[in-house]
C-alpha atoms as one frame of an Amber mdcrd trajectory, in Angstrom:
protein
  -8.430  54.761  -2.203  -9.005  51.531  -2.571  -9.977  49.157  -0.039  -7.705
  46.054   0.711  -9.885  43.232   1.989  -7.840  41.097   4.797 -10.213  37.942
   4.766 -11.012  36.235   1.980 -15.075  35.313   1.850 -15.750  31.725   0.765
 -19.357  30.836   0.201 -20.650  27.304  -0.084 -23.135  26.571  -2.895 -25.337
  23.960  -2.007 -25.357  22.496  -5.677 -26.509  19.004  -6.451 -23.231  17.226
  -5.901 -22.369  18.870  -2.568 -25.603  17.875  -1.115 -24.823  14.233  -2.045
 -21.217  13.998  -1.016 -22.415  15.492   2.472 -24.925  12.830   2.530 -22.695
  10.313   1.636 -20.052  11.888   4.216 -22.554  11.740   7.212 -24.183   8.428
   5.940 -21.048   6.344   5.694 -19.965   7.751   9.145 -22.737   7.093  11.476
 -23.320   3.684   9.438 -19.569   2.523  10.807 -20.672   3.999  13.983 -23.622
   2.367  14.078 -22.205  -1.005  13.560 -19.321  -0.778  16.376 -20.506  -1.169
  20.134 -21.682   2.723  20.301 -25.082   3.246  21.066 -26.560   5.532  18.357
 -29.813   4.193  17.787 -31.469   7.444  17.852 -29.149   9.234  15.791 -28.782
   6.262  13.328 -33.113   6.309  12.868 -32.672  10.030  12.413 -29.843   9.652
   9.859 -31.715   7.404   8.074 -34.710   9.713   7.643 -32.922  12.482   6.317
 -30.759  10.372   3.981 -33.610   9.021   2.412 -35.353  12.390   2.025 -32.310
  14.321   0.455 -31.678  11.193  -1.510 -34.905  11.179  -3.243 -34.986  14.888
  -3.929 -32.013  14.359  -5.449 -32.760  11.930  -7.865 -36.221  13.201  -8.994
 -34.779  16.614  -9.585 -31.232  16.175 -11.008 -31.472  15.315 -14.458 -33.673
  14.568 -17.350 -34.515  10.788 -17.773 -34.597   9.103 -20.876 -36.991   5.878
 -21.468 -33.596   3.770 -21.072 -32.885   5.008 -18.060 -36.210   5.464 -16.535
 -36.846   1.729 -17.220 -33.434   0.790 -15.717 -34.110   2.959 -12.545 -37.864
   1.528 -11.979 -36.309  -2.066 -12.196 -33.214  -1.294  -9.926 -35.692   0.280
  -7.246 -38.452  -2.116  -7.439 -36.256  -5.073  -6.741 -34.717  -2.998  -3.811
 -37.417  -2.140  -2.274 -39.056  -5.608  -2.589 -35.962  -7.209  -1.110 -36.276
  -4.855   1.208 -39.547  -5.301   2.558 -38.832  -9.170   2.174 -35.528  -9.110
   4.530 -36.421  -6.475   6.641 -33.092  -4.815   6.069 -34.182  -0.854   5.759
 -30.651  -0.233   4.769 -31.269  -1.715   1.018 -33.464   1.315   0.384 -30.713
   3.431   1.026 -28.225   1.632  -1.143 -30.860   1.978  -3.852 -31.364   5.509
  -3.586 -27.823   6.280  -3.304 -26.917   4.366  -6.563 -30.106   6.074  -8.597
 -28.608   9.299  -7.604 -25.322   8.915  -8.260 -24.887  10.879 -10.975 -25.017
  13.848  -9.227 -21.406  13.708  -8.005 -17.928  12.538  -9.375 -17.456   9.020
  -8.549 -13.717  10.244  -7.643 -14.887  12.313  -5.278 -17.373   9.870  -3.763
 -14.303   7.304  -3.313 -12.508  10.369  -1.268 -15.642  10.964   0.930 -16.059
   7.123   1.402 -12.002   7.031   2.774 -12.480   9.856   4.885 -15.758   8.992
   6.827 -15.167   5.525   7.152 -11.551   5.473   7.874 -12.401   8.518  10.646
 -14.836   6.730  12.153 -13.277   3.590  12.312 -10.614   5.437  14.202 -12.781
   6.959  16.679 -14.357   3.490  17.526 -10.746   1.829  17.911  -9.687   4.860
  20.200 -12.706   4.759  22.332 -12.581   0.897  22.930  -8.845   1.593  23.806
  -9.933   4.436  26.720 -12.748   2.449  28.138 -15.736   4.140  26.591 -16.980
   1.241  24.451 -15.726  -2.724  25.523 -13.317  -4.045  23.474 -14.269  -7.815
  23.268 -11.196 -10.422  23.168 -11.735 -13.691  21.525  -9.142 -16.760  21.418
  -8.343 -18.007  18.536  -6.302 -21.013  18.758  -3.026 -19.809  20.414  -3.751
 -16.482  19.279  -6.095 -13.405  20.979  -8.303 -11.563  18.742  -9.284  -7.847
  19.773 -12.735  -6.517  18.443 -11.768  -3.005  19.076 -15.085  -1.466  19.681
 -16.684  -3.164  16.952 -18.820  -6.500  17.808 -16.586  -8.842  16.257 -12.991
  -8.803  15.432 -13.210  -8.933  11.508 -14.954  -5.793  11.231 -12.395  -3.306
  11.302 -10.049  -5.446   8.983 -12.797  -5.850   6.029 -13.050  -1.832   6.704
  -9.410  -0.818   6.529  -9.233  -3.294   3.533 -11.503  -1.577   1.303 -10.219
   2.068   2.550  -6.941   0.690   1.040  -8.609  -0.266  -2.081 -10.060   3.190
  -1.894  -6.757   5.201  -1.536  -5.139   3.077  -4.593  -7.997   4.035  -6.843
  -7.649   7.856  -6.110  -4.007   7.365  -6.162  -4.257   5.236  -9.466  -0.117
   4.452 -10.642   1.156   7.396  -8.790   1.614   5.340  -5.421   5.350   5.496
  -4.229   7.467   2.726  -2.469   6.856   4.464   0.857   3.169   4.408   0.867
   3.321   0.908  -0.398   5.680   0.558   3.027   3.196   2.401   5.081   0.159
   0.036   3.685   2.202  -2.868   4.696   2.746  -1.922   8.111  -0.692  -1.065
   8.569  -1.835  -4.460   7.356   1.042  -6.170   9.836  -0.506  -3.905  12.671
  -4.027  -4.874  11.625  -3.652  -8.733  11.972  -1.622  -8.457  15.195  -4.817
  -7.290  16.448  -7.301  -9.370  14.892  -5.292 -12.040  13.601  -7.480 -12.486
  10.899  -5.822 -14.125   8.031  -8.168 -13.778   5.267  -7.898  -9.713   4.837
  -4.141 -10.184   5.970  -3.463 -12.532   2.718  -5.689 -10.725   0.545  -3.948
  -7.333   1.052  -0.985  -8.896   0.186  -1.943 -10.306  -2.826  -3.829  -7.003
  -3.996  -0.520  -5.058  -3.421   1.464  -7.529  -5.518  -1.370  -7.305  -8.241
  -0.472  -3.721  -8.046   2.857  -3.992  -8.686   2.468  -6.507 -11.254  -0.460
  -5.049 -13.205  -0.631  -1.385 -12.411   2.842  -0.600 -12.424   3.519  -2.139
 -15.540   2.829  -0.525 -18.768   3.312  -3.633 -21.159   0.595  -5.548 -19.477
  -2.658  -4.106 -20.981  -6.370  -5.386 -20.205  -8.007  -4.020 -23.009  -7.713
  -7.530 -24.951 -10.784  -9.937 -25.765  -9.173 -12.687 -23.484  -9.999  -9.909
 -20.480 -13.008  -8.863 -22.202 -14.371 -12.519 -22.113 -12.939 -12.818 -18.616
 -14.692 -10.088 -17.516 -18.454 -10.756 -17.929 -17.490 -14.406 -16.927 -15.883
 -13.654 -13.419 -18.696 -12.984 -11.287 -21.329 -15.705 -12.448 -18.419 -17.985
 -12.376 -17.707 -17.264  -8.739 -21.696 -17.718  -7.540 -21.350 -21.025  -9.784
 -18.634 -22.394  -7.986 -19.340 -21.189  -4.346 -22.808 -22.886  -4.985 -21.680
 -25.731  -6.280 -19.114 -26.146  -3.803 -22.040 -25.651  -1.183 -23.794 -28.430
  -2.224 -21.205 -30.897  -2.869 -19.896 -30.559   0.648 -19.950 -34.070   2.800
 -18.588 -34.548   6.185 -17.596 -37.995   5.012 -15.322 -36.874   1.899 -11.678
 -36.102   2.890 -11.111 -33.261   0.293 -14.343 -31.412   1.497 -13.291 -31.264
   4.855  -9.861 -30.230   4.566 -11.243 -27.241   2.635 -13.892 -26.797   5.095
 -11.240 -26.389   7.262  -9.388 -24.033   5.618 -13.024 -21.777   5.033 -13.340
 -22.063   8.855 -16.522 -23.974   8.446 -17.885 -21.648   5.825 -18.853 -24.741
   3.452 -20.403 -26.847   6.283 -22.808 -23.673   6.925 -23.429 -23.120   3.464
 -24.654 -26.483   2.740 -26.268 -26.070   6.047 -28.142 -22.816   4.528 -29.640
 -24.392   1.518 -31.104 -27.113   3.529 -33.019 -24.452   5.354 -34.237 -22.040
   2.496 -35.060 -22.302  -0.729 -34.230 -20.061  -3.510 -36.601 -17.390  -3.968
 -37.360 -14.312  -7.060 -37.256 -11.815  -4.051 -35.579 -13.293  -1.135 -36.019
 -13.625   2.080 -35.483 -13.104   5.731 -32.338 -15.252   7.211 -32.301 -15.781
  10.843 -29.059 -16.278  12.126 -27.401 -17.496  15.183 -23.793 -16.686  15.716
 -22.685 -13.912  18.897 -24.228 -12.374  21.772 -22.582  -9.779  23.868 -18.898
 -10.819  22.746 -19.463 -14.377  23.008 -20.071 -16.503  19.939 -22.652 -19.350
  20.232 -21.549 -22.659  21.339 -24.797 -24.455  20.467 -27.027 -23.977  17.033
 -24.287 -21.728  15.550 -25.564 -20.486  11.977 -23.486 -17.821  10.141 -23.831
 -17.370   6.541 -20.507 -15.322   5.676 -20.544 -15.712   1.681 -22.201 -12.956
   0.256 -22.856 -15.127  -2.806 -25.094 -17.431  -0.988 -26.778 -14.719   1.209
 -27.296 -12.943  -2.060 -28.881 -15.681  -3.976 -30.839 -16.893  -0.896 -31.185
 -13.468   1.281 -31.587 -10.935  -1.731 -33.533 -13.608  -4.074 -32.253 -14.216
  -7.497 -33.743 -11.060  -9.289 -31.443  -8.724  -7.076 -28.727 -11.229  -7.458
 -28.580 -11.184 -11.198 -28.838  -7.134 -10.993 -25.458  -7.206  -8.997 -23.855
  -9.704 -10.823 -24.669  -7.816 -14.234 -23.554  -4.280 -12.610 -20.075  -6.015
 -11.283 -19.586  -7.769 -14.810 -20.261  -4.666 -16.550 -17.744  -2.366 -14.532
 -15.156  -4.825 -15.029 -15.838  -4.773 -18.684 -15.458  -1.235 -18.838 -12.156
  -1.428 -16.561 -10.501  -3.877 -19.133 -11.579  -2.005 -22.205 -10.132   1.510
 -20.977  -7.381  -0.680 -19.405  -8.078   0.993 -16.086  -5.786  -1.489 -13.864
  -6.485  -0.176 -10.459 -10.282  -0.408 -10.543 -10.131  -3.297 -12.224  -7.827
  -5.176  -9.428 -11.004  -3.112  -6.848 -13.058  -5.069  -8.874 -12.107  -8.815
  -8.843 -10.295  -8.151  -5.596 -14.239  -8.007  -4.074 -15.295 -10.894  -6.766
 -12.868 -12.782  -4.763 -13.850 -11.369  -0.820 -17.370 -12.284  -2.051 -17.265
 -15.715  -2.459 -16.125 -16.164   2.001 -17.752 -12.629   2.867 -20.866 -10.563
   2.528 -19.584  -6.893   1.249 -20.572  -6.230  -2.208 -23.986  -4.275  -0.722
 -21.904  -1.903   1.844 -21.408   0.912  -0.249 -20.387   2.941   2.964 -16.707
   1.426   2.643 -17.259  -0.376  -1.364 -18.821   2.274  -3.008 -18.047   0.938
  -6.414 -21.603   0.123  -7.267 -22.296   3.940  -7.396 -19.733   3.894 -10.860
 -22.382   2.163 -12.347 -24.986   4.691 -13.366 -22.174   6.756 -14.509 -20.844
   4.344 -16.736 -24.264   2.484 -17.931 -26.002   5.880 -18.809 -23.032   8.119
 -19.496 -23.997  11.494 -17.371 -23.483  13.134 -14.366 -20.977  15.127 -13.335
 -18.211  12.243 -14.578 -18.053  12.238 -17.704 -14.625  11.159 -18.147 -14.145
   8.653 -15.518 -11.286   7.149 -17.729  -7.976   9.293 -17.865  -7.281   9.658
 -21.526  -3.854  11.193 -21.966  -2.638  13.114 -25.190  -1.659  10.490 -27.305
  -5.423   9.390 -27.292  -4.763   5.835 -26.046  -7.183   4.600 -23.089  -4.775
   4.352 -20.488  -3.805   4.821 -16.970
């Protein structure tokens, strides 16, 4: 007589992909908590060591290395390591290791883990601020009140949630329903009500409009020569315009003064940044003075919001060039394969990087982790772009 098993046995095999995804989830989750007002310094340091060790092992042991791949990896790790030393930003080293070991896991799974980890951690911080575990800093912005919701500044969670939306759109591709779009709009309205941050509020509307106009319409195709050229020009052009505007700014010119007001004083501070710091090959430590214990600095306020400006001054010429190439290459491939949702994500980031520095925050903006999987055409994600039965590359 055969025995009937009442319970099904489940076994977890710790493959390279599973280890990479668990490590990424752990890092992303703790990184969000660490940027909040929660005191987790010890946990953060322990996780930092565990993540570095795990990623180093995954990178070394995963796959075979060709001459081309080895050369690129040496350039990447060297650039990130040198900038880590000059800027004292230790997380740049983790970003480099995640980048080099990203072939271990399918990119879509990485996006899912990024979304789950950062969204859940953000919700925990926001709930903690409402039940009194951490403080909810309140800022007066003209006639509005902005809440930090457990973070040090009111702009932190709108950034995270906007990139969570981009991750969700990438996972869903063109299958997003009108109900889901309505929910995203409601969430955007709620976040704006709490934070009063206009930048992410309007950019979220732009992202949704682009999705409806481009991703939902089959007639618009990105695999065209004009888009190919634009894909490689967008990021360098955005960098040039941002730097040029910073040098051209003068308080005595009405146009620049009005533009600076629209950008909340960013142009003036970017102009000041180039007066204080010179462009270097491997970057430098940039000292900021913006806020202490929830109070915005009233004297000698200095902070570089723009990712392009911070990169060219803080990360240096070499790492900035590497980032420009990576994002330009990703946008080119998105256009070549007519991956509209991916293109929207990359273009949105280019616009956002003009005024904010998030293009290296891979825990909630994991785009860079796609680069090795496409450039080296290896890893577990050999078919990143969907190819329908008719053989035409489309999504």
